[in-house]
C-alpha positions in Angstrom: -44.0 -108.5 -22.5 -44.1 -105.3 -24.5 -40.3 -104.8 -23.8 -39.7 -108.4 -25.3 -41.7 -107.7 -28.3 -39.9 -104.4 -28.9 -36.5 -106.0 -28.5 -37.3 -108.9 -30.8 -38.5 -106.5 -33.5 -35.4 -104.4 -33.3 -33.1 -107.3 -33.3 -34.7 -108.7 -36.3 -34.7 -105.3 -38.2 -31.0 -104.7 -37.4 -29.7 -108.1 -38.1 -31.6 -108.2 -41.4 -29.6 -105.1 -42.7 -26.6 -105.7 -44.9 -23.1 -104.7 -43.6 -22.7 -101.8 -46.1 -26.0 -100.3 -45.2 -26.3 -97.0 -43.1 -26.2 -97.5 -39.3 -29.2 -95.3 -38.9 -32.8 -96.2 -39.4 -36.3 -94.8 -38.8 -38.4 -97.0 -36.5 -41.7 -95.9 -35.2 -41.3 -92.3 -33.9 -37.6 -92.8 -33.2 -34.3 -93.2 -35.0 -32.2 -96.3 -34.3 -28.5 -95.9 -34.4 -26.4 -99.1 -34.3 -22.9 -100.2 -34.6 -21.4 -103.7 -35.0 -18.1 -104.6 -33.2 -17.0 -108.2 -34.1 -20.1 -110.3 -33.1 -21.6 -107.5 -30.7 -24.2 -105.1 -31.8 -24.8 -101.9 -29.8 -28.1 -100.1 -30.6 -29.6 -96.8 -29.3 -33.0 -95.3 -29.9 -32.9 -91.5 -30.1 -35.4 -88.7 -30.8 -35.7 -87.0 -34.2 -33.8 -83.8 -33.0 -30.8 -85.9 -31.6 -27.6 -86.2 -33.6 -26.9 -89.7 -35.1 -23.1 -89.0 -35.4 -22.8 -88.0 -31.9 -24.8 -91.1 -30.8 -22.3 -93.3 -32.9 -19.4 -91.6 -31.1 -21.2 -92.3 -27.8 -21.5 -96.0 -28.7 -17.9 -96.1 -29.7 -16.7 -94.5 -26.5 -18.8 -97.1 -24.5 -17.1 -99.9 -26.4 -13.7 -98.4 -25.8 -14.5 -98.2 -22.0 -15.7 -101.9 -22.2 -12.5 -102.9 -23.9 -10.3 -101.1 -21.4 -12.1 -102.6 -18.5 -12.5 -106.2 -19.7 -9.5 -106.3 -22.1 -11.2 -106.8 -25.6 -14.8 -107.2 -24.6 -16.8 -110.1 -25.9 -20.3 -111.4 -25.4 -19.4 -113.6 -22.4 -18.0 -110.5 -20.5 -21.3 -108.7 -21.0 -23.5 -111.9 -20.2 -21.6 -112.8 -17.1 -20.8 -109.2 -15.9 -23.9 -107.3 -17.1 -24.0 -105.4 -13.7 -20.5 -104.1 -14.4 -21.4 -103.2 -18.0 -24.5 -101.2 -16.8 -22.2 -99.6 -14.1 -19.8 -98.5 -16.7 -22.6 -97.0 -18.8 -24.0 -95.2 -15.8 -20.6 -93.6 -15.1 -20.4 -92.5 -18.6 -24.0 -91.5 -19.3 -26.6 -90.0 -17.0 -30.2 -89.4 -18.0 -29.3 -90.0 -21.7 -26.7 -87.4 -21.6 -22.9 -87.7 -21.5 -21.9 -87.2 -17.9 -18.1 -87.6 -18.3 -16.1 -87.3 -21.5 -12.8 -88.5 -20.1 -12.2 -92.2 -20.5 -9.6 -92.0 -17.8 -12.0 -90.4 -15.3 -14.6 -93.0 -16.0 -12.2 -95.8 -15.6 -10.8 -94.3 -12.4 -14.4 -94.1 -10.9 -15.0 -97.8 -11.8 -11.7 -98.8 -10.4 -12.5 -96.9 -7.1 -16.0 -98.7 -7.0 -14.2 -102.0 -7.5 -11.9 -101.3 -4.6 -14.7 -100.2 -2.4 -16.6 -103.3 -3.2 -13.6 -105.6 -2.5 -13.0 -103.8 0.9 -16.6 -104.3 1.8 -16.5 -107.9 0.9 -13.3 -108.4 3.1 -15.1 -106.6 5.9 -18.1 -109.0 5.7 -15.7 -111.9 5.5 -16.5 -113.2 1.9 -17.7 -112.2 -1.4 -21.0 -110.5 -2.3 -22.3 -113.9 -3.5 -21.6 -115.4 0.0 -23.7 -112.7 1.5 -26.7 -113.4 -0.7 
C-alpha cells in the first residue's frame, strides 16, 4: 500500500514538470533523477551523495540495452516482457551499482540466458507457460 502511494506521488510529480525543466528534483530525503524517451519515463531515486549525471548515464545505458534487445523499446515491450526488462537491469546493475559497463557483454549474457531457457523448454517438451 505504501509502495503504491509513493509510486503515485512520484508519477504525479514527474509528469507535472515541464519538458524544459531539470531532470533532477529533491523528494523527501532523496534525489529523483528521471529521463523521458518518447512516451516512456525512467526514474531513479538516489541518495544525496550520489551523482545525478552518472545516474542519467545509467538510465541512458539501460534504455540502449532495452532498445538493442527489443529493437526500439516501447511500453508494450516492457508491459508484456517485464521479467526480461528486470533481467536486463539485473545484468547491468547489482545492488544499485553498475556491474557491467560493456553493452556487448550484457547483451551476450542475456542471449546466453535466452538460449538456456529455450533448451530447457525443449527438454521439458514445451514452453515455460505450458509447465505452469
